[in-house]
C-alpha positions in Angstrom: -0.1 20.1 -7.9 1.9 20.0 -4.7 5.2 19.0 -6.3 7.7 21.3 -8.0 8.5 18.9 -10.8 6.2 17.3 -13.4 5.9 13.6 -13.9 6.8 13.0 -17.5 6.8 9.2 -17.6 5.9 6.4 -15.2 5.7 2.7 -16.0 5.1 -0.2 -13.7 5.4 -4.0 -14.3 3.7 -6.1 -11.7 3.4 -9.8 -11.1 1.1 -11.3 -8.4 0.5 -14.9 -7.4 -2.0 -15.9 -4.7 -3.0 -19.4 -3.4 -5.7 -20.1 -0.9 -6.4 -23.6 0.3 -9.1 -25.0 2.6 -8.1 -28.2 4.5 -9.5 -30.3 7.3 -6.9 -28.8 9.7 -7.5 -25.2 8.6 -6.7 -22.6 5.9 -3.4 -21.9 4.0 -2.9 -18.5 2.3 0.2 -17.7 0.3 1.2 -14.7 -1.8 4.1 -13.7 -3.9 4.5 -10.4 -5.7 7.0 -8.4 -7.7 6.8 -4.8 -9.0 9.3 -2.8 -11.1 8.7 0.9 -11.4 10.6 3.3 -13.8 9.8 6.9 -13.1 10.9 10.1 -14.8 10.4 13.7 -13.7 11.3 17.0 -15.4 9.9 20.4 -16.0 6.9 20.6 -18.3 7.1 23.2 -21.1 5.5 25.9 -19.0 8.2 25.6 -16.2 11.1 25.2 -18.6 10.2 28.5 -20.3 9.9 30.2 -16.9 13.2 29.0 -15.5 15.9 28.1 -18.1 14.6 28.1 -21.6 13.9 24.6 -22.9 16.7 22.7 -21.0 14.7 21.2 -18.1 16.0 19.2 -15.2 15.7 15.4 -15.7 15.3 13.2 -12.6 15.1 9.4 -12.9 14.1 6.7 -10.4 14.1 2.9 -10.7 12.8 0.7 -8.0 12.1 -3.0 -7.6 9.9 -4.5 -4.8 9.7 -8.2 -4.2 7.7 -9.8 -1.4 5.5 -12.5 -0.1 3.5 -13.9 2.8 2.5 -17.2 4.2 -0.4 -17.5 6.7 -2.0 -20.4 8.5 -5.4 -20.2 10.1 -5.8 -23.0 12.6 -9.1 -23.6 14.5 -8.0 -25.2 17.7 -11.5 -25.9 18.9 -15.0 -24.5 18.7 -14.0 -21.3 20.6 -10.3 -20.8 19.8 -8.5 -19.9 16.6 -4.8 -19.4 16.0 -3.2 -17.5 13.1 0.5 -17.9 12.3 2.4 -16.2 9.5 5.4 -14.7 8.0 6.0 -11.9 5.5 9.1 -10.6 3.7 9.7 -7.7 1.4 12.9 -6.5 -0.4 12.9 -3.0 -1.8 15.7 -1.6 -4.0 16.0 2.0 -5.2 18.2 4.1 -7.5 17.4 7.8 -7.7 19.7 9.8 -10.0 19.5 13.1 -11.9 21.3 13.2 -15.2 23.4 16.3 -15.9 21.9 19.2 -17.8 23.7 20.0 -21.1 25.8 23.1 -20.8 25.6 23.4 -17.0 29.0 22.9 -15.5 28.2 23.9 -11.9 24.7 23.8 -10.5 23.2 20.9 -12.5 26.3 19.4 -14.3 28.6 18.2 -15.6 28.2 14.9 -13.6 25.3 12.8 -12.6 23.7 13.7 -9.2 23.1 10.6 -7.1 20.3 11.3 -4.8 20.1 7.7 -3.5 22.4 5.1 -4.9 21.7 1.4 -4.5 19.3 2.0 -1.7 18.0 -1.1 0.1 15.2 -1.8 2.6 14.7 -5.5 3.5 11.9 -6.4 5.9 11.2 -9.8 7.5 8.2 -10.4 9.8 6.8 -13.3 11.8 3.4 -12.9 13.6 0.9 -14.8 15.7 -2.7 -14.1 16.6 -5.0 -15.9 19.1 -8.8 -15.4 19.1 -10.8 -16.8 22.0 -14.6 -16.8 22.5 -14.8 -17.2 26.3 -18.6 -17.0 26.4 -21.2 -16.0 23.8 -20.8 -12.4 25.1 -17.0 -12.1 25.5 -14.3 -12.4 22.8 -10.6 -11.5 23.0 -8.0 -11.2 20.2 -4.3 -11.0 21.1 -1.5 -10.7 18.5 2.2 -10.0 18.3 4.6 -9.3 15.4 8.4 -9.4 15.3 10.0 -7.5 12.5 13.5 -6.9 11.4 14.2 -4.0 9.0 17.6 -3.6 7.3 18.4 -0.5 5.3 21.6 0.6 3.4 22.8 2.9 0.6 26.0 3.4 -1.3 28.2 6.5 -1.3 26.9 9.4 -3.3 28.1 12.3 -5.4 26.7 15.6 -6.8 26.6 17.4 -10.1 29.9 19.2 -9.4 32.4 20.2 -6.7 29.9 22.6 -5.1 28.2 19.5 -3.6 31.4 17.9 -2.4 31.1 19.0 1.2 27.6 17.6 1.7 28.5 14.3 -0.2 31.7 13.9 1.9 29.7 14.4 5.2 27.2 11.7 4.1 29.8 9.3 2.8 31.8 9.5 6.0 29.0 7.9 7.9 28.1 4.2 8.1 24.8 3.8 6.1 23.8 0.3 7.2 21.0 0.3 9.8 19.1 -2.6 11.4 15.9 -2.1 13.3 14.4 -4.9 15.5 10.8 -4.0 16.1 8.2 -5.6 18.3 4.5 -5.0 17.8 1.6 -6.1 20.0 -2.1 -5.7 20.0 -4.9 -6.8 22.4 -8.7 -6.4 22.0 -11.6 -7.4 24.1 -15.2 -7.3 22.9 -18.3 -7.5 25.0 -21.8 -8.1 23.4 -24.3 -8.2 26.3 -27.4 -8.1 24.0 -28.5 -8.0 20.4 -28.6 -4.1 20.6 -25.2 -3.2 22.1 -21.5 -4.0 21.7 -18.4 -2.6 23.4 -14.7 -2.9 22.5 -11.5 -1.9 24.2 -8.1 -2.3 22.5 -4.5 -1.5 22.9 -1.9 -1.6 20.1 1.8 -1.0 19.8 2.8 -0.3 16.2 6.3 0.4 14.8 7.4 2.1 11.6 11.0 2.2 10.5 12.1 5.2 8.4 12.0 4.9 4.6 15.0 5.5 2.4 14.2 9.1 1.6 13.9 9.9 5.3 17.3 8.3 6.0 19.5 8.7 3.0 18.8 12.0 1.2 21.8 14.2 1.8 22.0 17.5 -0.1 21.3 20.6 2.1 21.1 23.4 -0.4 17.6 24.6 -1.2 17.5 23.7 -4.9 18.1 20.0 -4.4 16.4 19.6 -1.0 13.0 20.8 -2.3 13.1 18.0 -4.8 13.0 15.5 -1.9 9.5 16.5 -0.7 6.9 13.8 -0.4 5.1 15.8 2.3 3.6 18.1 -0.3 4.3 21.2 1.8 6.7 23.0 -0.6 9.7 22.8 1.8 13.1 21.3 1.3 14.0 18.1 3.2 17.3 16.6 4.3 17.6 12.9 5.4 18.9 11.7 8.7 20.7 8.3 8.7 20.4 8.1 12.5 16.6 8.1 12.6 15.0 5.6 15.0 11.8 3.8 14.2 8.7 5.6 15.5 6.5 3.6 17.9 2.8 4.4 18.4 1.1 3.2 21.6 -2.6 3.5 21.0 -5.6 3.0 23.3 -9.0 2.9 21.6 -12.5 1.9 22.3 -15.8 1.5 20.4 -19.3 1.8 21.9 -22.0 0.6 19.6 -25.8 0.7 20.1 -28.2 -0.4 17.4 -31.6 -1.8 16.8 -32.0 -5.6 17.1 -32.8 -5.8 13.4 -29.7 -3.8 12.4 -31.7 -1.5 10.3 -34.0 0.8 12.3 -31.2 2.8 14.0 -27.5 2.8 14.9 -25.2 5.0 17.0 -21.4 4.3 17.3 -18.7 6.3 19.2 -15.0 5.4 18.8 -12.5 7.6 20.8 -8.7 7.0 20.7 -5.5 8.2 22.1 -2.0 7.5 20.7 1.4 8.4 22.2 4.2 8.1 19.6 7.8 7.7 20.7 10.4 8.9 18.2 7.8 10.4 15.9 9.5 11.3 12.7 8.9 15.0 12.4 11.2 17.9 11.2 13.4 20.7 12.5 14.8 23.7 10.7 18.1 22.7 9.1 19.3 26.2 9.8 18.7 26.5 13.5 18.8 30.3 13.3 15.9 30.4 10.9 12.8 32.0 12.5 10.8 32.7 9.3 7.1 32.4 9.8 6.2 32.6 6.1 7.7 31.2 3.0 9.3 27.8 2.4 12.3 26.6 4.4 14.8 23.7 4.5 14.1 21.0 7.1 15.7 17.9 8.4 14.0 14.8 9.7 14.3 14.2 13.4 12.9 11.9 16.1 10.6 13.7 18.6 7.6 12.6 20.7 4.0 13.2 19.8 0.5 12.5 20.7 -2.7 12.1 18.6 -6.2 11.8 19.9 -9.7 12.1 18.6 -13.1 10.5 18.1 -15.2 9.1 15.3 -19.0 9.2 15.6 -21.5 7.7 13.2 -25.2 7.1 13.2 -28.2 5.9 11.2 -31.9 6.4 11.5 -34.5 4.7 9.4 -37.1 7.4 8.4 -39.5 5.3 6.4 -39.7 1.7 5.2 -41.6 0.1 2.2 -43.4 3.2 1.1 -44.5 3.8 -2.5 -41.3 5.8 -2.9 -39.1 3.2 -1.2 -37.2 3.2 2.1 -35.5 6.3 3.5 -32.5 6.4 5.9 -30.6 9.3 7.4 -26.9 8.8 8.1 -24.3 11.0 9.9 -20.6 10.9 10.4 -18.3 13.2 12.5 -14.5 12.9 12.9 -12.1 14.9 15.0 -8.4 14.5 15.3 -5.8 16.5 17.2 -2.0 16.0 16.7 0.7 17.6 18.9 4.5 17.5 19.0 5.2 17.0 22.7 8.9 17.8 22.2 8.4 21.2 20.8 4.8 22.2 21.6 4.1 22.5 17.8 1.1 21.1 16.0 1.6 18.0 13.8 1.5 18.5 10.1 -1.4 17.6 7.8 -4.0 16.9 10.4 -7.6 16.9 9.1 -9.8 19.4 10.9 -13.2 18.6 12.3 -15.4 17.3 9.6 -18.9 15.9 9.2 -21.2 14.2 6.6 -25.0 14.1 6.6 -26.9 12.0 4.0 -30.3 11.0 3.0 -30.4 7.6 1.4 -33.3 6.3 -0.6 -33.7 2.6 -1.6 -36.3 1.8 -4.2 -36.2 -1.7 -5.8 -32.7 -2.0 -7.3 -32.0 1.7 -7.1 -30.0 3.3 -4.2 -29.8 7.1 -4.3 -28.0 9.5 -1.9 -28.0 13.2 -1.3 -25.0 14.1 0.9 -23.9 17.3 2.6 -20.2 17.5 3.7 -18.8 20.2 6.0 -15.2 20.8 7.0 -14.1 23.3 9.6 -11.3 25.8 8.9 -7.8 24.4 9.6 -6.2 26.7 12.1 -3.9 24.4 14.1 -1.0 24.1 11.7 2.7 23.1 11.9 4.8 26.2 12.6 8.2 24.5 11.8 6.9 23.9 8.3 5.1 27.2 7.9 2.0 25.2 7.1 -0.7 27.4 5.7 -4.2 27.6 7.2 -7.2 26.7 5.1 -10.8 28.0 5.3 -13.8 25.9 6.1 -16.2 24.8 3.4 -19.3 22.7 2.7 -20.2 20.7 -0.4 -23.3 19.0 -1.7 -23.1 15.7 -3.6 -25.6 13.5 -5.4 -25.2 9.9 -6.5 -27.4 6.9 -7.6 -26.7 3.3 -8.2 -28.6 0.6 -10.1 -27.6 -2.9 -9.2 -28.5 -6.5 -10.2 -26.7 -9.8 -9.4 -24.5 -9.4 -12.5 -24.0 -5.7 -13.2 -24.2 -2.3 -11.6 -24.3 1.3 -12.9 -23.2 4.3 -10.8 -23.8 8.0 -11.7 -23.0 10.9 -9.5 -22.3 14.7 -9.3 -19.8 15.9 -6.7 -19.8 19.5 -5.6 -23.2 20.2 -7.2 -23.1 23.9 -6.6 -19.5 24.3 -7.9 -18.1 25.7 -4.7 -14.4 26.8 -4.6 -12.6 25.3 -1.7 -9.0 24.5 -0.5 -8.1 20.9 0.4 -7.0 20.7 4.1 -4.7 17.8 3.3 -3.8 18.9 -0.2 -0.5 20.6 0.8 0.9 23.7 -0.9 0.2 24.6 -4.5 3.7 24.6 -5.9 2.9 23.7 -9.5 3.0 27.3 -10.7 5.6 29.2 -12.8 9.3 29.0 -11.9 9.5 26.3 -9.2 13.3 25.9 -9.0 13.9 28.6 -6.4 12.6 27.6 -3.0 10.7 30.9 -2.7 10.2 31.8 -6.4 6.6 30.8 -6.1 3.8 32.3 -3.9 3.7 30.9 -0.4 0.4 30.2 1.4 -1.6 29.0 -1.7 -3.3 25.7 -1.0 -4.3 23.0 -3.5 -7.9 23.7 -4.6 -10.5 20.9 -4.5 -12.3 19.6 -7.6 -15.0 21.7 -9.2 -18.4 20.3 -10.1 -17.7 16.8 -11.4 -19.9 14.3 -13.1 -18.8 10.6 -13.0 -20.2 7.3 -14.0 -19.1 3.7 -13.6 -20.2 0.3 -14.9 -19.3 -3.1 -13.5 -20.2 -6.6 -14.7 -19.7 -9.9 -12.8 -19.4 -13.3 -14.5 
């Protein structure tokens, strides 16, 4: 619903191999996998009729992912463990748009190569050391070295009207190599059976993906087809993007009953400073529009995210004629800011909470849940991100479980409330979607109406 094209075909062939061996010296875990995806997008009948009769606009993608990992768990002694490993992944991508019959300028007569022979190869080695210094103190320290190589061939458009953009992209060197270093450290203190405290730091790196680096067309019609953000805007790649590096400090404070059932209260605040955060700028620097959809380009900027997760549980009754009753609560708050521009980060979940009453009677577990989400008002100005109103939902579910099988039945959104998903993006699946502003701006993707579901599982 937040993409301008319809997925008309998608097939995936996967192969996974996994080996796990326990030995006197430790544990060996090995994995190999391969996935081939053939993907096709076009306009459905409704959009074809709105835009250009029954011609459509075919877009094809073929990707192949191959990878594997090897991990060794080595107990050094009763209080020290060492984990060593390596991972690799090779990703290959072709993204091309066949010409539309009869169109000799905008969508023909040649094939449009959006990404040609794209490659992203990743090789990691890592180590992790866990030490139990005393029964109360534990530390975990890890590091990961990663090399990411990306590349793509020269491209071409439908016709001569795309020659300028293609020539500018082809004139650049496309090969990029990122040498990334990650690090994490955690210390945990458990002074008694009713409390536990953690403090952690992590440096995590993400290299740009192929669409962020190698999409090249700057006109609105083609750039809006390169949108995996779901915000309705057009996006242009940037071969010179650097990896983004998040430095995160987090903690967790946990108080609970000695039996682990009577009550629980946990608070987990965090702060993250992100260097070279991959955000966006207006491709046309003179654009000051505050409504409508625009063309953007990926850029590196600095950002910060901070927030807190709070959860709790209280046992209301135990072993009554109607079973046991627990009350649970969760609350989450996240704030994201672009420090380079003063803008808000895109697609940040607003303050939200869940309250639930849980009943356990024999093999039945039943839950009545109330979910509340605050209005999203802190939105990304550069993207003209639309605000969303707050809402609340009521859900019911029950589960019957034995050792061999289980049955789940539930009703979500019992009162059939209409609401807009804060992280659903822009609703662009309406009418003539080819023009960047041929559809209404500011319409969010609605959430699901009253929904009944059931599931059955059997173990053997």
